[in-house]
N, C-alpha and C positions, 0 to 999 in steps of 0.2 A: 182610606189608606193615605190619601194626600193630607188629610187633616192632622195625621200623626206627625208629619214633618213640620208643619207650621210654615209661617212666612219665610224664615231664614232658609228652610229646606227648599222651598220653591225657588227662591232667588239663586241658591246654589245650583239647582238643576238647570235653571235658565242660563246661568253663566257657563256651565259645562256644555250645554247644547250649543251655545254661541261659539265656544272654543272649537267644538267638532266641526261646525259649519265653516268657520274661518280656516281651519286646517284643510277641509275638503276643497274649498275654493282655491286655496294656495296650491294644492296638489294638481287640480284641474288646470290652473294657469301654467304650472310648470310643465305639464304634459303637452298642452297646446303649443307651448313655446318650442 
């Protein structure tokens, strides 16, 4: 299934995951503040 996406697909998934992690950290910091 992963091979069907190819390298660009994997990079896109990594970027999306990084965005979700960044948003999650931002929300946690906002809550702790």
